[in-house]
C-alpha positions as a LaTeX table, in Angstrom:
\begin{tabular}{lrrr}
\hline
Residue & $x$ (\AA) & $y$ (\AA) & $z$ (\AA) \\
\hline
Unk1 & 0.62 & 12.67 & $-28.42$ \\
Unk2 & $-1.66$ & 11.83 & $-25.48$ \\
Unk3 & 1.03 & 9.67 & $-23.89$ \\
Unk4 & 3.49 & 12.57 & $-24.13$ \\
Unk5 & 0.95 & 14.88 & $-22.51$ \\
Unk6 & 0.38 & 12.41 & $-19.69$ \\
Unk7 & 4.11 & 12.08 & $-19.07$ \\
Unk8 & 4.37 & 15.87 & $-18.86$ \\
Unk9 & 1.48 & 15.97 & $-16.39$ \\
Unk10 & 3.11 & 13.21 & $-14.37$ \\
Unk11 & 6.40 & 15.12 & $-14.25$ \\
Unk12 & 4.63 & 18.16 & $-12.81$ \\
Unk13 & 2.85 & 15.97 & $-10.29$ \\
Unk14 & 6.17 & 14.41 & $-9.22$ \\
Unk15 & 7.57 & 17.81 & $-8.31$ \\
Unk16 & 4.42 & 18.68 & $-6.41$ \\
Unk17 & 4.50 & 15.37 & $-4.58$ \\
Unk18 & 8.12 & 15.87 & $-3.55$ \\
Unk19 & 7.37 & 19.33 & $-2.16$ \\
Unk20 & 4.41 & 17.97 & $-0.19$ \\
Unk21 & 6.17 & 14.85 & 1.09 \\
Unk22 & 7.04 & 16.35 & 4.46 \\
Unk23 & 3.35 & 16.63 & 5.34 \\
Unk24 & 2.21 & 13.43 & 3.59 \\
Unk25 & 4.57 & 10.81 & 4.93 \\
Unk26 & 2.11 & 7.91 & 4.77 \\
Unk27 & 0.58 & 8.60 & 1.37 \\
Unk28 & 1.75 & 8.33 & $-2.20$ \\
Unk29 & 0.99 & 10.19 & $-5.43$ \\
Unk30 & $-0.19$ & 7.76 & $-8.12$ \\
Unk31 & $-0.89$ & 7.90 & $-11.83$ \\
Unk32 & $-2.23$ & 4.70 & $-13.39$ \\
Unk33 & $-3.54$ & 4.03 & $-16.87$ \\
Unk34 & $-4.90$ & 1.11 & $-18.84$ \\
Unk35 & $-3.50$ & 0.99 & $-22.34$ \\
Unk36 & $-3.98$ & $-2.54$ & $-23.66$ \\
Unk37 & $-7.38$ & $-4.14$ & $-24.00$ \\
Unk38 & $-8.28$ & $-6.94$ & $-21.59$ \\
Unk39 & $-9.61$ & $-10.23$ & $-22.87$ \\
Unk40 & $-10.34$ & $-13.74$ & $-21.66$ \\
Unk41 & $-7.74$ & $-16.14$ & $-22.99$ \\
Unk42 & $-10.02$ & $-19.08$ & $-23.68$ \\
Unk43 & $-13.38$ & $-17.51$ & $-24.48$ \\
Unk44 & $-12.56$ & $-14.05$ & $-25.84$ \\
Unk45 & $-15.61$ & $-11.85$ & $-26.23$ \\
Unk46 & $-16.77$ & $-8.69$ & $-24.49$ \\
Unk47 & $-16.27$ & $-9.06$ & $-20.71$ \\
Unk48 & $-15.74$ & $-6.82$ & $-17.71$ \\
Unk49 & $-12.74$ & $-7.09$ & $-15.41$ \\
Unk50 & $-11.75$ & $-6.07$ & $-11.89$ \\
Unk51 & $-8.16$ & $-4.95$ & $-11.38$ \\
Unk52 & $-6.28$ & $-4.71$ & $-8.07$ \\
Unk53 & $-2.90$ & $-2.95$ & $-8.08$ \\
Unk54 & $-0.78$ & $-3.98$ & $-5.11$ \\
Unk55 & 1.69 & $-6.51$ & $-3.72$ \\
Unk56 & 1.71 & $-10.19$ & $-2.79$ \\
Unk57 & 2.81 & $-10.32$ & 0.84 \\
Unk58 & 5.32 & $-13.11$ & 0.37 \\
Unk59 & 6.41 & $-11.95$ & $-3.07$ \\
Unk60 & 6.24 & $-14.02$ & $-6.23$ \\
Unk61 & 8.12 & $-16.88$ & $-4.60$ \\
Unk62 & 5.05 & $-17.59$ & $-2.45$ \\
Unk63 & 3.28 & $-18.74$ & $-5.63$ \\
Unk64 & 5.52 & $-21.79$ & $-5.55$ \\
Unk65 & 4.29 & $-22.88$ & $-2.11$ \\
Unk66 & 0.53 & $-22.16$ & $-2.28$ \\
Unk67 & $-1.68$ & $-25.15$ & $-1.43$ \\
Unk68 & $-4.25$ & $-26.97$ & $-3.55$ \\
Unk69 & $-7.07$ & $-24.69$ & $-2.38$ \\
Unk70 & $-5.63$ & $-22.09$ & $-4.76$ \\
Unk71 & $-6.13$ & $-24.32$ & $-7.81$ \\
Unk72 & $-8.56$ & $-22.97$ & $-10.38$ \\
Unk73 & $-9.45$ & $-19.36$ & $-11.06$ \\
Unk74 & $-11.91$ & $-18.89$ & $-8.17$ \\
Unk75 & $-9.67$ & $-20.66$ & $-5.65$ \\
Unk76 & $-6.65$ & $-18.65$ & $-6.68$ \\
Unk77 & $-8.60$ & $-15.38$ & $-6.45$ \\
Unk78 & $-9.58$ & $-16.21$ & $-2.87$ \\
Unk79 & $-6.01$ & $-17.16$ & $-1.97$ \\
Unk80 & $-4.50$ & $-14.07$ & $-3.58$ \\
Unk81 & $-6.95$ & $-11.70$ & $-1.90$ \\
Unk82 & $-6.11$ & $-13.20$ & 1.50 \\
Unk83 & $-2.35$ & $-12.91$ & 0.93 \\
Unk84 & $-1.96$ & $-9.51$ & $-0.73$ \\
Unk85 & $-2.28$ & $-5.77$ & $-0.18$ \\
Unk86 & $-4.02$ & $-3.43$ & $-2.62$ \\
Unk87 & $-2.92$ & 0.12 & $-3.33$ \\
Unk88 & $-6.00$ & 0.77 & $-5.47$ \\
Unk89 & $-8.70$ & $-1.11$ & $-7.35$ \\
Unk90 & $-10.27$ & $-0.35$ & $-10.71$ \\
Unk91 & $-13.42$ & $-2.42$ & $-11.09$ \\
Unk92 & $-16.02$ & $-2.99$ & $-13.78$ \\
Unk93 & $-13.69$ & $-2.32$ & $-16.69$ \\
Unk94 & $-15.03$ & $-3.29$ & $-20.12$ \\
Unk95 & $-11.90$ & $-4.92$ & $-21.51$ \\
Unk96 & $-12.79$ & $-4.43$ & $-25.16$ \\
Unk97 & $-13.38$ & $-0.69$ & $-24.77$ \\
Unk98 & $-9.95$ & 0.23 & $-23.40$ \\
Unk99 & $-8.20$ & 2.84 & $-25.54$ \\
Unk100 & $-5.71$ & 5.67 & $-25.13$ \\
Unk101 & $-8.17$ & 8.25 & $-23.75$ \\
Unk102 & $-8.69$ & 10.10 & $-20.48$ \\
Unk103 & $-11.33$ & 7.53 & $-19.52$ \\
Unk104 & $-8.53$ & 5.07 & $-18.79$ \\
Unk105 & $-6.17$ & 7.45 & $-16.96$ \\
Unk106 & $-6.40$ & 8.19 & $-13.25$ \\
Unk107 & $-4.34$ & 10.48 & $-11.06$ \\
Unk108 & $-4.47$ & 10.42 & $-7.26$ \\
Unk109 & $-2.76$ & 13.38 & $-5.61$ \\
Unk110 & $-2.93$ & 16.97 & $-4.42$ \\
Unk111 & $-2.67$ & 18.60 & $-7.85$ \\
Unk112 & $-6.31$ & 19.42 & $-8.64$ \\
Unk113 & $-5.36$ & 20.86 & $-12.03$ \\
Unk114 & $-4.70$ & 17.40 & $-13.47$ \\
Unk115 & $-7.66$ & 16.62 & $-15.73$ \\
Unk116 & $-7.71$ & 12.93 & $-14.80$ \\
Unk117 & $-7.60$ & 13.49 & $-11.03$ \\
Unk118 & $-9.61$ & 10.78 & $-9.27$ \\
Unk119 & $-8.86$ & 11.79 & $-5.69$ \\
Unk120 & $-6.22$ & 12.75 & $-3.16$ \\
Unk121 & $-2.99$ & 10.83 & $-2.47$ \\
Unk122 & $-3.52$ & 7.17 & $-1.66$ \\
Unk123 & $-2.50$ & 5.46 & 1.56 \\
Unk124 & 0.80 & 3.75 & 0.84 \\
Unk125 & 1.00 & $-0.05$ & 1.08 \\
Unk126 & 4.81 & 0.05 & 1.44 \\
Unk127 & 6.05 & $-2.29$ & 4.17 \\
Unk128 & 9.54 & $-2.68$ & 5.56 \\
Unk129 & 8.82 & $-6.33$ & 6.41 \\
Unk130 & 6.66 & $-7.47$ & 3.49 \\
Unk131 & 7.45 & $-7.78$ & $-0.20$ \\
Unk132 & 6.71 & $-4.60$ & $-2.18$ \\
Unk133 & 6.78 & $-5.86$ & $-5.76$ \\
Unk134 & 4.27 & $-3.92$ & $-7.87$ \\
Unk135 & 1.67 & $-6.29$ & $-9.33$ \\
Unk136 & $-1.67$ & $-6.12$ & $-11.11$ \\
Unk137 & $-4.19$ & $-8.84$ & $-10.34$ \\
Unk138 & $-7.05$ & $-9.10$ & $-12.84$ \\
Unk139 & $-10.23$ & $-11.15$ & $-12.47$ \\
Unk140 & $-13.25$ & $-11.74$ & $-14.70$ \\
Unk141 & $-16.44$ & $-13.22$ & $-13.26$ \\
Unk142 & $-19.70$ & $-14.69$ & $-14.49$ \\
Unk143 & $-22.66$ & $-14.91$ & $-12.14$ \\
Unk144 & $-20.51$ & $-13.72$ & $-9.26$ \\
Unk145 & $-17.98$ & $-16.54$ & $-9.71$ \\
Unk146 & $-14.44$ & $-15.79$ & $-10.88$ \\
Unk147 & $-13.89$ & $-17.55$ & $-14.20$ \\
Unk148 & $-10.45$ & $-16.29$ & $-15.25$ \\
Unk149 & $-7.54$ & $-14.56$ & $-13.56$ \\
Unk150 & $-4.32$ & $-12.86$ & $-14.53$ \\
Unk151 & $-1.30$ & $-11.75$ & $-12.51$ \\
Unk152 & 1.13 & $-9.26$ & $-14.04$ \\
Unk153 & 4.46 & $-7.94$ & $-12.80$ \\
Unk154 & 5.43 & $-4.30$ & $-13.41$ \\
Unk155 & 9.13 & $-4.92$ & $-12.73$ \\
Unk156 & 9.57 & $-2.46$ & $-9.85$ \\
Unk157 & 8.81 & $-2.12$ & $-6.14$ \\
Unk158 & 6.39 & 0.38 & $-4.62$ \\
Unk159 & 8.27 & 3.32 & $-3.15$ \\
Unk160 & 8.66 & 4.14 & 0.53 \\
Unk161 & 6.78 & 7.42 & 1.02 \\
Unk162 & 8.99 & 8.40 & 3.96 \\
Unk163 & 12.19 & 8.07 & 1.92 \\
Unk164 & 12.34 & 11.64 & 0.64 \\
Unk165 & 16.08 & 11.34 & 0.00 \\
Unk166 & 15.37 & 8.92 & $-2.84$ \\
Unk167 & 13.52 & 11.50 & $-4.96$ \\
Unk168 & 11.35 & 10.81 & $-6.83$ \\
Unk169 & 11.04 & 7.22 & $-5.56$ \\
Unk170 & 8.99 & 7.06 & $-2.39$ \\
Unk171 & 6.64 & 9.92 & $-3.14$ \\
Unk172 & 5.33 & 9.04 & $-6.58$ \\
Unk173 & 4.33 & 5.91 & $-8.49$ \\
Unk174 & 3.36 & 5.84 & $-12.17$ \\
Unk175 & 2.46 & 2.63 & $-13.96$ \\
Unk176 & 0.67 & 1.38 & $-17.05$ \\
Unk177 & $-1.13$ & $-1.92$ & $-17.55$ \\
Unk178 & $-0.17$ & $-2.76$ & $-21.11$ \\
Unk179 & 1.19 & $-5.71$ & $-23.04$ \\
Unk180 & 4.63 & $-4.13$ & $-23.38$ \\
Unk181 & 5.00 & $-2.88$ & $-19.79$ \\
Unk182 & 4.30 & $-6.03$ & $-17.76$ \\
Unk183 & 5.47 & $-9.62$ & $-17.47$ \\
Unk184 & 2.59 & $-12.08$ & $-17.31$ \\
Unk185 & 2.95 & $-14.39$ & $-14.30$ \\
Unk186 & $-0.48$ & $-15.97$ & $-14.83$ \\
Unk187 & $-2.31$ & $-15.27$ & $-18.07$ \\
Unk188 & $-0.49$ & $-13.83$ & $-21.06$ \\
Unk189 & 0.12 & $-10.75$ & $-23.17$ \\
Unk190 & $-0.03$ & $-10.33$ & $-26.94$ \\
Unk191 & 1.46 & $-7.21$ & $-28.49$ \\
Unk192 & 0.12 & $-8.02$ & $-31.95$ \\
Unk193 & $-3.56$ & $-7.76$ & $-31.01$ \\
Unk194 & $-4.88$ & $-4.20$ & $-31.43$ \\
Unk195 & $-3.01$ & $-0.90$ & $-31.37$ \\
Unk196 & $-1.45$ & $-1.45$ & $-27.94$ \\
Unk197 & $-1.78$ & $-5.20$ & $-27.71$ \\
Unk198 & $-3.95$ & $-7.25$ & $-25.40$ \\
Unk199 & $-3.56$ & $-8.52$ & $-21.84$ \\
Unk200 & $-5.29$ & $-11.89$ & $-21.42$ \\
Unk201 & $-6.53$ & $-13.74$ & $-18.36$ \\
Unk202 & $-6.64$ & $-17.53$ & $-17.94$ \\
Unk203 & $-8.97$ & $-20.15$ & $-16.46$ \\
Unk204 & $-6.09$ & $-22.10$ & $-14.96$ \\
Unk205 & $-3.50$ & $-20.10$ & $-13.02$ \\
Unk206 & $-0.27$ & $-21.63$ & $-14.26$ \\
Unk207 & 2.93 & $-19.64$ & $-14.77$ \\
Unk208 & 3.73 & $-18.56$ & $-18.31$ \\
Unk209 & 7.04 & $-19.70$ & $-19.78$ \\
Unk210 & 8.50 & $-16.19$ & $-19.53$ \\
Unk211 & 7.53 & $-15.87$ & $-15.88$ \\
Unk212 & 9.08 & $-19.21$ & $-14.86$ \\
Unk213 & 12.52 & $-17.59$ & $-15.05$ \\
Unk214 & 11.28 & $-14.68$ & $-12.94$ \\
Unk215 & 9.70 & $-17.02$ & $-10.39$ \\
Unk216 & 12.89 & $-19.07$ & $-10.25$ \\
Unk217 & 14.96 & $-15.95$ & $-9.63$ \\
Unk218 & 12.70 & $-14.70$ & $-6.83$ \\
Unk219 & 12.68 & $-18.13$ & $-5.20$ \\
Unk220 & 16.49 & $-18.21$ & $-5.29$ \\
Unk221 & 16.68 & $-14.79$ & $-3.64$ \\
Unk222 & 14.25 & $-15.94$ & $-0.94$ \\
Unk223 & 16.31 & $-19.09$ & $-0.30$ \\
Unk224 & 19.52 & $-17.08$ & 0.04 \\
Unk225 & 17.86 & $-14.75$ & 2.56 \\
Unk226 & 16.58 & $-17.74$ & 4.55 \\
Unk227 & 20.03 & $-19.30$ & 4.70 \\
Unk228 & 21.53 & $-15.98$ & 5.74 \\
Unk229 & 19.07 & $-15.63$ & 8.60 \\
Unk230 & 19.54 & $-19.19$ & 9.90 \\
\hline
\end{tabular}
């Protein structure tokens, strides 16, 4: 029932965002929620996680050309942060406490009547020259050192907030971090753990078997574009 209510709220927010788009060309309305619990793949237990929702500047194909400094969880976290853009961050999340409640829903926009409103519209990270694939990057640290990471693909691109002709794309983004809504690039997902499954991080950032096909496809697209431009 709560999911249905949230969808209804989002639909209202979409209309409001579209009407306000003329005066908010560089911002985007956003609703984000956490639905699956977060867990460390190798150690399990009760840990906190930091989540960055954004895009990798070179797209997923750049994962195939990163250097050895990005090996290991901490090295990869440094590399990813230096080569990505974040739309928003959600830090200090207790992975084991995630459930389908308002505590794990956030709305950013002009509609102050939305009960989960966390602030005004966010500054868009859309770029005409950089890759705009919507990704979630999750880290878990101990003693200030990143121990495990996860990278998850939502399967769509962030909208261009100036493209009002493509309603509702461009003025509104809604996404859910859950085992059944993302493809794990690094880390994994398990739909059988808990009510809404579990999203797991990993100590060693290696592509999952499912994501190898996705990485191969993005690399092929990048190669075709390179050949076309030469």
